[in-house]
mmCIF file as gemmi writes it, N, C-alpha and C atoms, coordinates in Angstrom:
data_model
loop_
_atom_site.group_PDB
_atom_site.id
_atom_site.type_symbol
_atom_site.label_atom_id
_atom_site.label_alt_id
_atom_site.label_comp_id
_atom_site.label_asym_id
_atom_site.label_entity_id
_atom_site.label_seq_id
_atom_site.pdbx_PDB_ins_code
_atom_site.Cartn_x
_atom_site.Cartn_y
_atom_site.Cartn_z
_atom_site.occupancy
_atom_site.B_iso_or_equiv
_atom_site.pdbx_formal_charge
_atom_site.auth_seq_id
_atom_site.auth_asym_id
_atom_site.pdbx_PDB_model_num
ATOM 1 N N . MET Axp A 1 ? -39.248 -16.848 7.214 1 0 ? 1 A 1
ATOM 2 C CA . MET Axp A 1 ? -37.846 -17.056 7.483 1 0 ? 1 A 1
ATOM 3 C C . MET Axp A 1 ? -37.65 -17.229 8.99 1 0 ? 1 A 1
ATOM 4 N N . SER Axp A 2 ? -36.939 -18.224 9.393 1 0 ? 2 A 1
ATOM 5 C CA . SER Axp A 2 ? -36.738 -18.461 10.812 1 0 ? 2 A 1
ATOM 6 C C . SER Axp A 2 ? -35.641 -17.566 11.362 1 0 ? 2 A 1
ATOM 7 N N . ASN Axp A 3 ? -35.544 -17.499 12.678 1 0 ? 3 A 1
ATOM 8 C CA . ASN Axp A 3 ? -34.525 -16.667 13.32 1 0 ? 3 A 1
ATOM 9 C C . ASN Axp A 3 ? -33.121 -17.16 13.02 1 0 ? 3 A 1
ATOM 10 N N . GLN Axp A 4 ? -32.976 -18.476 12.897 1 0 ? 4 A 1
ATOM 11 C CA . GLN Axp A 4 ? -31.657 -19.034 12.612 1 0 ? 4 A 1
ATOM 12 C C . GLN Axp A 4 ? -31.177 -18.622 11.224 1 0 ? 4 A 1
ATOM 13 N N . GLN Axp A 5 ? -32.053 -18.608 10.245 1 0 ? 5 A 1
ATOM 14 C CA . GLN Axp A 5 ? -31.681 -18.199 8.898 1 0 ? 5 A 1
ATOM 15 C C . GLN Axp A 5 ? -31.345 -16.716 8.845 1 0 ? 5 A 1
ATOM 16 N N . LYS Axp A 6 ? -32.057 -15.897 9.582 1 0 ? 6 A 1
ATOM 17 C CA . LYS Axp A 6 ? -31.786 -14.464 9.605 1 0 ? 6 A 1
ATOM 18 C C . LYS Axp A 6 ? -30.411 -14.165 10.184 1 0 ? 6 A 1
ATOM 19 N N . SER Axp A 7 ? -30.071 -14.833 11.283 1 0 ? 7 A 1
ATOM 20 C CA . SER Axp A 7 ? -28.794 -14.541 11.936 1 0 ? 7 A 1
ATOM 21 C C . SER Axp A 7 ? -27.607 -15.036 11.108 1 0 ? 7 A 1
ATOM 22 N N . SER Axp A 8 ? -27.775 -16.139 10.385 1 0 ? 8 A 1
ATOM 23 C CA . SER Axp A 8 ? -26.656 -16.657 9.607 1 0 ? 8 A 1
ATOM 24 C C . SER Axp A 8 ? -26.428 -15.861 8.332 1 0 ? 8 A 1
ATOM 25 N N . SER Axp A 9 ? -27.452 -15.208 7.81 1 0 ? 9 A 1
ATOM 26 C CA . SER Axp A 9 ? -27.289 -14.462 6.565 1 0 ? 9 A 1
ATOM 27 C C . SER Axp A 9 ? -27.163 -12.96 6.798 1 0 ? 9 A 1
ATOM 28 N N . SER Axp A 10 ? -27.173 -12.532 8.039 1 0 ? 10 A 1
ATOM 29 C CA . SER Axp A 10 ? -27.095 -11.091 8.292 1 0 ? 10 A 1
ATOM 30 C C . SER Axp A 10 ? -25.652 -10.608 8.131 1 0 ? 10 A 1
ATOM 31 N N . VAL Axp A 11 ? -25.516 -9.523 7.394 1 0 ? 11 A 1
ATOM 32 C CA . VAL Axp A 11 ? -24.215 -8.91 7.157 1 0 ? 11 A 1
ATOM 33 C C . VAL Axp A 11 ? -24.309 -7.469 7.605 1 0 ? 11 A 1
ATOM 34 N N . ARG Axp A 12 ? -23.362 -7.046 8.366 1 0 ? 12 A 1
ATOM 35 C CA . ARG Axp A 12 ? -23.377 -5.669 8.844 1 0 ? 12 A 1
ATOM 36 C C . ARG Axp A 12 ? -22.956 -4.721 7.731 1 0 ? 12 A 1
ATOM 37 N N . PRO Axp A 13 ? -23.542 -3.546 7.668 1 0 ? 13 A 1
ATOM 38 C CA . PRO Axp A 13 ? -23.162 -2.575 6.634 1 0 ? 13 A 1
ATOM 39 C C . PRO Axp A 13 ? -21.718 -2.108 6.768 1 0 ? 13 A 1
ATOM 40 N N . ASP Axp A 14 ? -21.168 -2.148 7.963 1 0 ? 14 A 1
ATOM 41 C CA . ASP Axp A 14 ? -19.784 -1.721 8.169 1 0 ? 14 A 1
ATOM 42 C C . ASP Axp A 14 ? -18.793 -2.635 7.461 1 0 ? 14 A 1
ATOM 43 N N . ASP Axp A 15 ? -19.16 -3.905 7.254 1 0 ? 15 A 1
ATOM 44 C CA . ASP Axp A 15 ? -18.26 -4.84 6.585 1 0 ? 15 A 1
ATOM 45 C C . ASP Axp A 15 ? -17.951 -4.396 5.165 1 0 ? 15 A 1
ATOM 46 N N . PHE Axp A 16 ? -18.95 -3.898 4.45 1 0 ? 16 A 1
ATOM 47 C CA . PHE Axp A 16 ? -18.734 -3.45 3.08 1 0 ? 16 A 1
ATOM 48 C C . PHE Axp A 16 ? -17.915 -2.171 3.048 1 0 ? 16 A 1
ATOM 49 N N . ALA Axp A 17 ? -18.207 -1.245 3.947 1 0 ? 17 A 1
ATOM 50 C CA . ALA Axp A 17 ? -17.462 0.019 3.981 1 0 ? 17 A 1
ATOM 51 C C . ALA Axp A 17 ? -16.003 -0.232 4.341 1 0 ? 17 A 1
ATOM 52 N N . LYS Axp A 18 ? -15.765 -1.127 5.267 1 0 ? 18 A 1
ATOM 53 C CA . LYS Axp A 18 ? -14.399 -1.455 5.67 1 0 ? 18 A 1
ATOM 54 C C . LYS Axp A 18 ? -13.636 -2.105 4.525 1 0 ? 18 A 1
ATOM 55 N N . SER Axp A 19 ? -14.283 -2.999 3.805 1 0 ? 19 A 1
ATOM 56 C CA . SER Axp A 19 ? -13.64 -3.677 2.686 1 0 ? 19 A 1
ATOM 57 C C . SER Axp A 19 ? -13.325 -2.685 1.572 1 0 ? 19 A 1
ATOM 58 N N . ASN Axp A 20 ? -14.256 -1.802 1.236 1 0 ? 20 A 1
ATOM 59 C CA . ASN Axp A 20 ? -14.014 -0.816 0.18 1 0 ? 20 A 1
ATOM 60 C C . ASN Axp A 20 ? -12.903 0.151 0.564 1 0 ? 20 A 1
ATOM 61 N N . ARG Axp A 21 ? -12.85 0.55 1.818 1 0 ? 21 A 1
ATOM 62 C CA . ARG Axp A 21 ? -11.807 1.461 2.284 1 0 ? 21 A 1
ATOM 63 C C . ARG Axp A 21 ? -10.447 0.782 2.22 1 0 ? 21 A 1
ATOM 64 N N . ASN Axp A 22 ? -10.367 -0.483 2.61 1 0 ? 22 A 1
ATOM 65 C CA . ASN Axp A 22 ? -9.107 -1.213 2.529 1 0 ? 22 A 1
ATOM 66 C C . ASN Axp A 22 ? -8.661 -1.381 1.079 1 0 ? 22 A 1
ATOM 67 N N . ASP Axp A 23 ? -9.612 -1.629 0.18 1 0 ? 23 A 1
ATOM 68 C CA . ASP Axp A 23 ? -9.272 -1.729 -1.243 1 0 ? 23 A 1
ATOM 69 C C . ASP Axp A 23 ? -8.721 -0.41 -1.757 1 0 ? 23 A 1
ATOM 70 N N . TYR Axp A 24 ? -9.346 0.689 -1.366 1 0 ? 24 A 1
ATOM 71 C CA . TYR Axp A 24 ? -8.885 2.01 -1.787 1 0 ? 24 A 1
ATOM 72 C C . TYR Axp A 24 ? -7.464 2.27 -1.291 1 0 ? 24 A 1
ATOM 73 N N . TYR Axp A 25 ? -7.2 2.001 -0.026 1 0 ? 25 A 1
ATOM 74 C CA . TYR Axp A 25 ? -5.865 2.237 0.525 1 0 ? 25 A 1
ATOM 75 C C . TYR Axp A 25 ? -4.836 1.275 -0.073 1 0 ? 25 A 1
ATOM 76 N N . PHE Axp A 26 ? -5.242 0.065 -0.376 1 0 ? 26 A 1
ATOM 77 C CA . PHE Axp A 26 ? -4.345 -0.898 -1.022 1 0 ? 26 A 1
ATOM 78 C C . PHE Axp A 26 ? -3.909 -0.376 -2.396 1 0 ? 26 A 1
ATOM 79 N N . ILE Axp A 27 ? -4.866 0.1 -3.18 1 0 ? 27 A 1
ATOM 80 C CA . ILE Axp A 27 ? -4.553 0.645 -4.502 1 0 ? 27 A 1
ATOM 81 C C . ILE Axp A 27 ? -3.708 1.906 -4.374 1 0 ? 27 A 1
ATOM 82 N N . LEU Axp A 28 ? -4.006 2.745 -3.39 1 0 ? 28 A 1
ATOM 83 C CA . LEU Axp A 28 ? -3.204 3.95 -3.146 1 0 ? 28 A 1
ATOM 84 C C . LEU Axp A 28 ? -1.76 3.586 -2.803 1 0 ? 28 A 1
ATOM 85 N N . GLY Axp A 29 ? -1.565 2.565 -2.001 1 0 ? 29 A 1
ATOM 86 C CA . GLY Axp A 29 ? -0.217 2.132 -1.638 1 0 ? 29 A 1
ATOM 87 C C . GLY Axp A 29 ? 0.556 1.576 -2.817 1 0 ? 29 A 1
ATOM 88 N N . ILE Axp A 30 ? -0.093 0.758 -3.633 1 0 ? 30 A 1
ATOM 89 C CA . ILE Axp A 30 ? 0.561 0.198 -4.819 1 0 ? 30 A 1
ATOM 90 C C . ILE Axp A 30 ? 0.918 1.324 -5.797 1 0 ? 30 A 1
ATOM 91 N N . GLY Axp A 31 ? -0.014 2.235 -6.018 1 0 ? 31 A 1
ATOM 92 C CA . GLY Axp A 31 ? 0.234 3.352 -6.933 1 0 ? 31 A 1
ATOM 93 C C . GLY Axp A 31 ? 1.339 4.263 -6.439 1 0 ? 31 A 1
ATOM 94 N N . GLY Axp A 32 ? 1.344 4.546 -5.148 1 0 ? 32 A 1
ATOM 95 C CA . GLY Axp A 32 ? 2.407 5.381 -4.576 1 0 ? 32 A 1
ATOM 96 C C . GLY Axp A 32 ? 3.773 4.741 -4.706 1 0 ? 32 A 1
ATOM 97 N N . ALA Axp A 33 ? 3.835 3.444 -4.508 1 0 ? 33 A 1
ATOM 98 C CA . ALA Axp A 33 ? 5.117 2.74 -4.646 1 0 ? 33 A 1
ATOM 99 C C . ALA Axp A 33 ? 5.593 2.742 -6.094 1 0 ? 33 A 1
ATOM 100 N N . ALA Axp A 34 ? 4.674 2.548 -7.034 1 0 ? 34 A 1
ATOM 101 C CA . ALA Axp A 34 ? 5.049 2.503 -8.45 1 0 ? 34 A 1
ATOM 102 C C . ALA Axp A 34 ? 5.518 3.873 -8.944 1 0 ? 34 A 1
ATOM 103 N N . VAL Axp A 35 ? 4.79 4.918 -8.597 1 0 ? 35 A 1
ATOM 104 C CA . VAL Axp A 35 ? 5.176 6.263 -9.027 1 0 ? 35 A 1
ATOM 105 C C . VAL Axp A 35 ? 6.437 6.707 -8.295 1 0 ? 35 A 1
ATOM 106 N N . GLY Axp A 36 ? 6.606 6.236 -7.071 1 0 ? 36 A 1
ATOM 107 C CA . GLY Axp A 36 ? 7.777 6.585 -6.275 1 0 ? 36 A 1
ATOM 108 C C . GLY Axp A 36 ? 9.084 6.052 -6.831 1 0 ? 36 A 1
ATOM 109 N N . LEU Axp A 37 ? 9.013 5.101 -7.739 1 0 ? 37 A 1
ATOM 110 C CA . LEU Axp A 37 ? 10.235 4.64 -8.404 1 0 ? 37 A 1
ATOM 111 C C . LEU Axp A 37 ? 10.861 5.752 -9.233 1 0 ? 37 A 1
ATOM 112 N N . PHE Axp A 38 ? 10.039 6.614 -9.795 1 0 ? 38 A 1
ATOM 113 C CA . PHE Axp A 38 ? 10.517 7.617 -10.733 1 0 ? 38 A 1
ATOM 114 C C . PHE Axp A 38 ? 10.495 9.039 -10.182 1 0 ? 38 A 1
ATOM 115 N N . ILE Axp A 39 ? 9.539 9.345 -9.302 1 0 ? 39 A 1
ATOM 116 C CA . ILE Axp A 39 ? 9.36 10.709 -8.807 1 0 ? 39 A 1
ATOM 117 C C . ILE Axp A 39 ? 9.32 10.692 -7.282 1 0 ? 39 A 1
ATOM 118 N N . LEU Axp A 40 ? 10.182 11.442 -6.648 1 0 ? 40 A 1
ATOM 119 C CA . LEU Axp A 40 ? 10.223 11.609 -5.193 1 0 ? 40 A 1
ATOM 120 C C . LEU Axp A 40 ? 10.098 10.297 -4.412 1 0 ? 40 A 1
ATOM 121 N N . PRO Axp A 41 ? 11.08 9.414 -4.548 1 0 ? 41 A 1
ATOM 122 C CA . PRO Axp A 41 ? 10.965 8.128 -3.843 1 0 ? 41 A 1
ATOM 123 C C . PRO Axp A 41 ? 10.918 8.28 -2.326 1 0 ? 41 A 1
ATOM 124 N N . GLU Axp A 42 ? 11.54 9.327 -1.789 1 0 ? 42 A 1
ATOM 125 C CA . GLU Axp A 42 ? 11.532 9.51 -0.334 1 0 ? 42 A 1
ATOM 126 C C . GLU Axp A 42 ? 10.122 9.764 0.175 1 0 ? 42 A 1
ATOM 127 N N . LEU Axp A 43 ? 9.347 10.514 -0.582 1 0 ? 43 A 1
ATOM 128 C CA . LEU Axp A 43 ? 8.01 10.893 -0.139 1 0 ? 43 A 1
ATOM 129 C C . LEU Axp A 43 ? 6.96 9.837 -0.508 1 0 ? 43 A 1
ATOM 130 N N . LEU Axp A 44 ? 6.915 9.453 -1.753 1 0 ? 44 A 1
ATOM 131 C CA . LEU Axp A 44 ? 5.845 8.567 -2.212 1 0 ? 44 A 1
ATOM 132 C C . LEU Axp A 44 ? 6.005 7.136 -1.7 1 0 ? 44 A 1
ATOM 133 N N . ASP Axp A 45 ? 7.229 6.654 -1.617 1 0 ? 45 A 1
ATOM 134 C CA . ASP Axp A 45 ? 7.407 5.302 -1.092 1 0 ? 45 A 1
ATOM 135 C C . ASP Axp A 45 ? 7.21 5.256 0.422 1 0 ? 45 A 1
ATOM 136 N N . SER Axp A 46 ? 7.519 6.349 1.091 1 0 ? 46 A 1
ATOM 137 C CA . SER Axp A 46 ? 7.196 6.427 2.521 1 0 ? 46 A 1
ATOM 138 C C . SER Axp A 46 ? 5.686 6.405 2.72 1 0 ? 46 A 1
ATOM 139 N N . LEU Axp A 47 ? 4.967 7.095 1.837 1 0 ? 47 A 1
ATOM 140 C CA . LEU Axp A 47 ? 3.51 7.058 1.881 1 0 ? 47 A 1
ATOM 141 C C . LEU Axp A 47 ? 3.002 5.63 1.67 1 0 ? 47 A 1
ATOM 142 N N . ALA Axp A 48 ? 3.6 4.914 0.723 1 0 ? 48 A 1
ATOM 143 C CA . ALA Axp A 48 ? 3.193 3.53 0.458 1 0 ? 48 A 1
ATOM 144 C C . ALA Axp A 48 ? 3.434 2.651 1.686 1 0 ? 48 A 1
ATOM 145 N N . ILE Axp A 49 ? 4.531 2.858 2.383 1 0 ? 49 A 1
ATOM 146 C CA . ILE Axp A 49 ? 4.841 2.061 3.576 1 0 ? 49 A 1
ATOM 147 C C . ILE Axp A 49 ? 3.826 2.341 4.681 1 0 ? 49 A 1
ATOM 148 N N . VAL Axp A 50 ? 3.501 3.602 4.892 1 0 ? 50 A 1
ATOM 149 C CA . VAL Axp A 50 ? 2.543 3.97 5.943 1 0 ? 50 A 1
ATOM 150 C C . VAL Axp A 50 ? 1.152 3.439 5.609 1 0 ? 50 A 1
ATOM 151 N N . VAL Axp A 51 ? 0.725 3.597 4.363 1 0 ? 51 A 1
ATOM 152 C CA . VAL Axp A 51 ? -0.59 3.099 3.958 1 0 ? 51 A 1
ATOM 153 C C . VAL Axp A 51 ? -0.626 1.576 4.044 1 0 ? 51 A 1
ATOM 154 N N . GLY Axp A 52 ? 0.458 0.912 3.661 1 0 ? 52 A 1
ATOM 155 C CA . GLY Axp A 52 ? 0.519 -0.541 3.77 1 0 ? 52 A 1
ATOM 156 C C . GLY Axp A 52 ? 0.427 -1.008 5.215 1 0 ? 52 A 1
ATOM 157 N N . ALA Axp A 53 ? 1.065 -0.281 6.117 1 0 ? 53 A 1
ATOM 158 C CA . ALA Axp A 53 ? 0.972 -0.632 7.536 1 0 ? 53 A 1
ATOM 159 C C . ALA Axp A 53 ? -0.454 -0.446 8.05 1 0 ? 53 A 1
ATOM 160 N N . TYR Axp A 54 ? -1.131 0.583 7.544 1 0 ? 54 A 1
ATOM 161 C CA . TYR Axp A 54 ? -2.522 0.816 7.933 1 0 ? 54 A 1
ATOM 162 C C . TYR Axp A 54 ? -3.421 -0.33 7.456 1 0 ? 54 A 1
ATOM 163 N N . VAL Axp A 55 ? -3.248 -0.731 6.201 1 0 ? 55 A 1
ATOM 164 C CA . VAL Axp A 55 ? -4.039 -1.839 5.66 1 0 ? 55 A 1
ATOM 165 C C . VAL Axp A 55 ? -3.691 -3.131 6.388 1 0 ? 55 A 1
ATOM 166 N N . TRP Axp A 56 ? -2.429 -3.323 6.704 1 0 ? 56 A 1
ATOM 167 C CA . TRP Axp A 56 ? -1.977 -4.517 7.428 1 0 ? 56 A 1
ATOM 168 C C . TRP Axp A 56 ? -2.68 -4.617 8.776 1 0 ? 56 A 1
ATOM 169 N N . ARG Axp A 57 ? -2.78 -3.496 9.463 1 0 ? 57 A 1
ATOM 170 C CA . ARG Axp A 57 ? -3.421 -3.495 10.773 1 0 ? 57 A 1
ATOM 171 C C . ARG Axp A 57 ? -4.922 -3.732 10.659 1 0 ? 57 A 1
ATOM 172 N N . ARG Axp A 58 ? -5.553 -3.161 9.625 1 0 ? 58 A 1
ATOM 173 C CA . ARG Axp A 58 ? -7.01 -3.296 9.461 1 0 ? 58 A 1
ATOM 174 C C . ARG Axp A 58 ? -7.401 -4.705 9.018 1 0 ? 58 A 1
ATOM 175 N N . GLU Axp A 59 ? -6.55 -5.403 8.292 1 0 ? 59 A 1
ATOM 176 C CA . GLU Axp A 59 ? -6.84 -6.753 7.821 1 0 ? 59 A 1
ATOM 177 C C . GLU Axp A 59 ? -6.102 -7.784 8.673 1 0 ? 59 A 1
ATOM 178 N N . ALA Axp A 60 ? -6.222 -7.669 9.961 1 0 ? 60 A 1
ATOM 179 C CA . ALA Axp A 60 ? -5.405 -8.451 10.888 1 0 ? 60 A 1
ATOM 180 C C . ALA Axp A 60 ? -5.534 -9.962 10.674 1 0 ? 60 A 1
ATOM 181 N N . GLY Axp A 61 ? -6.728 -10.495 10.472 1 0 ? 61 A 1
ATOM 182 C CA . GLY Axp A 61 ? -6.868 -11.937 10.399 1 0 ? 61 A 1
ATOM 183 C C . GLY Axp A 61 ? -7.099 -12.474 9.004 1 0 ? 61 A 1
ATOM 184 N N . GLU Axp A 62 ? -7.085 -11.628 8.011 1 0 ? 62 A 1
ATOM 185 C CA . GLU Axp A 62 ? -7.443 -12.039 6.654 1 0 ? 62 A 1
ATOM 186 C C . GLU Axp A 62 ? -6.202 -12.325 5.826 1 0 ? 62 A 1
ATOM 187 N N . GLY Axp A 63 ? -6.322 -12.246 4.51 1 0 ? 63 A 1
ATOM 188 C CA . GLY Axp A 63 ? -5.21 -12.505 3.6 1 0 ? 63 A 1
ATOM 189 C C . GLY Axp A 63 ? -4.071 -11.52 3.754 1 0 ? 63 A 1
ATOM 190 N N . ASN Axp A 64 ? -4.351 -10.373 4.292 1 0 ? 64 A 1
ATOM 191 C CA . ASN Axp A 64 ? -3.371 -9.356 4.67 1 0 ? 64 A 1
ATOM 192 C C . ASN Axp A 64 ? -2.492 -8.897 3.521 1 0 ? 64 A 1
ATOM 193 N N . ARG Axp A 65 ? -3.064 -8.073 2.678 1 0 ? 65 A 1
ATOM 194 C CA . ARG Axp A 65 ? -2.346 -7.497 1.553 1 0 ? 65 A 1
ATOM 195 C C . ARG Axp A 65 ? -1.425 -6.365 1.996 1 0 ? 65 A 1
ATOM 196 N N . GLY Axp A 66 ? -1.638 -5.848 3.185 1 0 ? 66 A 1
ATOM 197 C CA . GLY Axp A 66 ? -0.848 -4.718 3.674 1 0 ? 66 A 1
ATOM 198 C C . GLY Axp A 66 ? 0.629 -5.033 3.809 1 0 ? 66 A 1
ATOM 199 N N . LEU Axp A 67 ? 0.952 -6.242 4.217 1 0 ? 67 A 1
ATOM 200 C CA . LEU Axp A 67 ? 2.349 -6.637 4.345 1 0 ? 67 A 1
ATOM 201 C C . LEU Axp A 67 ? 3.045 -6.577 2.993 1 0 ? 67 A 1
ATOM 202 N N . GLY Axp A 68 ? 2.361 -6.999 1.955 1 0 ? 68 A 1
ATOM 203 C CA . GLY Axp A 68 ? 2.923 -6.922 0.611 1 0 ? 68 A 1
ATOM 204 C C . GLY Axp A 68 ? 3.179 -5.49 0.176 1 0 ? 68 A 1
ATOM 205 N N . VAL Axp A 69 ? 2.276 -4.574 0.545 1 0 ? 69 A 1
ATOM 206 C CA . VAL Axp A 69 ? 2.46 -3.165 0.198 1 0 ? 69 A 1
ATOM 207 C C . VAL Axp A 69 ? 3.64 -2.576 0.962 1 0 ? 69 A 1
ATOM 208 N N . VAL Axp A 70 ? 3.805 -2.954 2.216 1 0 ? 70 A 1
ATOM 209 C CA . VAL Axp A 70 ? 4.945 -2.466 3.002 1 0 ? 70 A 1
ATOM 210 C C . VAL Axp A 70 ? 6.258 -2.94 2.37 1 0 ? 70 A 1
ATOM 211 N N . ILE Axp A 71 ? 6.336 -4.208 2.022 1 0 ? 71 A 1
ATOM 212 C CA . ILE Axp A 71 ? 7.553 -4.747 1.409 1 0 ? 71 A 1
ATOM 213 C C . ILE Axp A 71 ? 7.804 -4.099 0.054 1 0 ? 71 A 1
ATOM 214 N N . LEU Axp A 72 ? 6.744 -3.934 -0.74 1 0 ? 72 A 1
ATOM 215 C CA . LEU Axp A 72 ? 6.878 -3.282 -2.045 1 0 ? 72 A 1
ATOM 216 C C . LEU Axp A 72 ? 7.343 -1.838 -1.882 1 0 ? 72 A 1
ATOM 217 N N . GLY Axp A 73 ? 6.814 -1.129 -0.896 1 0 ? 73 A 1
ATOM 218 C CA . GLY Axp A 73 ? 7.233 0.254 -0.646 1 0 ? 73 A 1
ATOM 219 C C . GLY Axp A 73 ? 8.699 0.344 -0.267 1 0 ? 73 A 1
ATOM 220 N N . ILE Axp A 74 ? 9.165 -0.579 0.557 1 0 ? 74 A 1
ATOM 221 C CA . ILE Axp A 74 ? 10.577 -0.575 0.959 1 0 ? 74 A 1
ATOM 222 C C . ILE Axp A 74 ? 11.474 -0.874 -0.239 1 0 ? 74 A 1
ATOM 223 N N . LEU Axp A 75 ? 11.115 -1.875 -1.033 1 0 ? 75 A 1
ATOM 224 C CA . LEU Axp A 75 ? 11.925 -2.221 -2.205 1 0 ? 75 A 1
ATOM 225 C C . LEU Axp A 75 ? 11.945 -1.09 -3.232 1 0 ? 75 A 1
ATOM 226 N N . CYS Axp A 76 ? 10.792 -0.497 -3.481 1 0 ? 76 A 1
ATOM 227 C CA . CYS Axp A 76 ? 10.73 0.613 -4.444 1 0 ? 76 A 1
ATOM 228 C C . CYS Axp A 76 ? 11.505 1.821 -3.939 1 0 ? 76 A 1
ATOM 229 N N . MET Axp A 77 ? 11.504 2.046 -2.634 1 0 ? 77 A 1
ATOM 230 C CA . MET Axp A 77 ? 12.271 3.155 -2.09 1 0 ? 77 A 1
ATOM 231 C C . MET Axp A 77 ? 13.766 2.928 -2.29 1 0 ? 77 A 1
ATOM 232 N N . LEU Axp A 78 ? 14.227 1.726 -2.011 1 0 ? 78 A 1
ATOM 233 C CA . LEU Axp A 78 ? 15.647 1.435 -2.183 1 0 ? 78 A 1
ATOM 234 C C . LEU Axp A 78 ? 16.076 1.558 -3.646 1 0 ? 78 A 1
ATOM 235 N N . VAL Axp A 79 ? 15.273 1.015 -4.545 1 0 ? 79 A 1
ATOM 236 C CA . VAL Axp A 79 ? 15.601 1.09 -5.974 1 0 ? 79 A 1
ATOM 237 C C . VAL Axp A 79 ? 15.52 2.536 -6.465 1 0 ? 79 A 1
ATOM 238 N N . GLY Axp A 80 ? 14.497 3.259 -6.054 1 0 ? 80 A 1
ATOM 239 C CA . GLY Axp A 80 ? 14.347 4.654 -6.465 1 0 ? 80 A 1
ATOM 240 C C . GLY Axp A 80 ? 15.482 5.529 -5.961 1 0 ? 80 A 1
ATOM 241 N N . LEU Axp A 81 ? 15.891 5.338 -4.711 1 0 ? 81 A 1
ATOM 242 C CA . LEU Axp A 81 ? 17.01 6.111 -4.165 1 0 ? 81 A 1
ATOM 243 C C . LEU Axp A 81 ? 18.311 5.763 -4.871 1 0 ? 81 A 1
ATOM 244 N N . TYR Axp A 82 ? 18.496 4.496 -5.213 1 0 ? 82 A 1
ATOM 245 C CA . TYR Axp A 82 ? 19.703 4.087 -5.923 1 0 ? 82 A 1
ATOM 246 C C . TYR Axp A 82 ? 19.778 4.762 -7.29 1 0 ? 82 A 1
ATOM 247 N N . PHE Axp A 83 ? 18.693 4.676 -8.041 1 0 ? 83 A 1
ATOM 248 C CA . PHE Axp A 83 ? 18.713 5.268 -9.38 1 0 ? 83 A 1
ATOM 249 C C . PHE Axp A 83 ? 18.781 6.791 -9.322 1 0 ? 83 A 1
ATOM 250 N N . THR Axp A 84 ? 18.189 7.406 -8.326 1 0 ? 84 A 1
ATOM 251 C CA . THR Axp A 84 ? 18.302 8.855 -8.164 1 0 ? 84 A 1
ATOM 252 C C . THR Axp A 84 ? 19.749 9.244 -7.907 1 0 ? 84 A 1
ATOM 253 N N . SER Axp A 85 ? 20.44 8.489 -7.072 1 0 ? 85 A 1
ATOM 254 C CA . SER Axp A 85 ? 21.844 8.805 -6.798 1 0 ? 85 A 1
ATOM 255 C C . SER Axp A 85 ? 22.715 8.54 -8.006 1 0 ? 85 A 1
ATOM 256 N N . VAL Axp A 86 ? 22.449 7.496 -8.776 1 0 ? 86 A 1
ATOM 257 C CA . VAL Axp A 86 ? 23.244 7.193 -9.977 1 0 ? 86 A 1
ATOM 258 C C . VAL Axp A 86 ? 23.061 8.298 -11.014 1 0 ? 86 A 1
ATOM 259 N N . VAL Axp A 87 ? 21.819 8.741 -11.212 1 0 ? 87 A 1
ATOM 260 C CA . VAL Axp A 87 ? 21.564 9.812 -12.174 1 0 ? 87 A 1
ATOM 261 C C . VAL Axp A 87 ? 22.222 11.106 -11.721 1 0 ? 87 A 1
ATOM 262 N N . SER Axp A 88 ? 22.131 11.416 -10.442 1 0 ? 88 A 1
ATOM 263 C CA . SER Axp A 88 ? 22.756 12.638 -9.931 1 0 ? 88 A 1
ATOM 264 C C . SER Axp A 88 ? 24.286 12.575 -10.045 1 0 ? 88 A 1
ATOM 265 N N . LEU Axp A 89 ? 24.869 11.45 -9.71 1 0 ? 89 A 1
ATOM 266 C CA . LEU Axp A 89 ? 26.314 11.31 -9.819 1 0 ? 89 A 1
ATOM 267 C C . LEU Axp A 89 ? 26.762 11.35 -11.261 1 0 ? 89 A 1
ATOM 268 N N . GLY Axp A 90 ? 25.969 10.755 -12.158 1 0 ? 90 A 1
ATOM 269 C CA . GLY Axp A 90 ? 26.31 10.788 -13.572 1 0 ? 90 A 1
ATOM 270 C C . GLY Axp A 90 ? 26.264 12.193 -14.131 1 0 ? 90 A 1
ATOM 271 N N . SER Axp A 91 ? 25.314 12.985 -13.706 1 0 ? 91 A 1
ATOM 272 C CA . SER Axp A 91 ? 25.236 14.362 -14.199 1 0 ? 91 A 1
ATOM 273 C C . SER Axp A 91 ? 26.371 15.214 -13.623 1 0 ? 91 A 1
ATOM 274 N N . LEU Axp A 92 ? 26.831 14.893 -12.426 1 0 ? 92 A 1
ATOM 275 C CA . LEU Axp A 92 ? 27.948 15.634 -11.847 1 0 ? 92 A 1
ATOM 276 C C . LEU Axp A 92 ? 29.27 15.296 -12.578 1 0 ? 92 A 1
ATOM 277 N N . LEU Axp A 93 ? 29.455 14.013 -12.889 1 0 ? 93 A 1
ATOM 278 C CA . LEU Axp A 93 ? 30.686 13.599 -13.534 1 0 ? 93 A 1
ATOM 279 C C . LEU Axp A 93 ? 30.745 13.991 -15.002 1 0 ? 93 A 1
ATOM 280 N N . LEU Axp A 94 ? 29.618 13.958 -15.674 1 0 ? 94 A 1
ATOM 281 C CA . LEU Axp A 94 ? 29.587 14.253 -17.103 1 0 ? 94 A 1
ATOM 282 C C . LEU Axp A 94 ? 29.367 15.74 -17.384 1 0 ? 94 A 1
ATOM 283 N N . GLY Axp A 95 ? 28.804 16.454 -16.425 1 0 ? 95 A 1
ATOM 284 C CA . GLY Axp A 95 ? 28.414 17.849 -16.677 1 0 ? 95 A 1
ATOM 285 C C . GLY Axp A 95 ? 29.459 18.788 -16.318 1 0 ? 95 A 1
């Protein structure tokens, strides 16, 4: 194998660890946003926003899934807070 072939096919071990870590945080952000619709939207959707910002920063030049997680976290927080207030107001008026 020539030196040119070695350099073009060499992959650093950190690339795989970085990709797996970003995948883990991406899934954590999506899961936090989804669960945050129903349970503790203030806490879980805030977690989704922070994790999404972290993934966004780590995937600076790539497809950047972190921005999608940040937007999803914000939307889920707004919807979760709205439904939490509607349920609370309904229980106050009916109870």
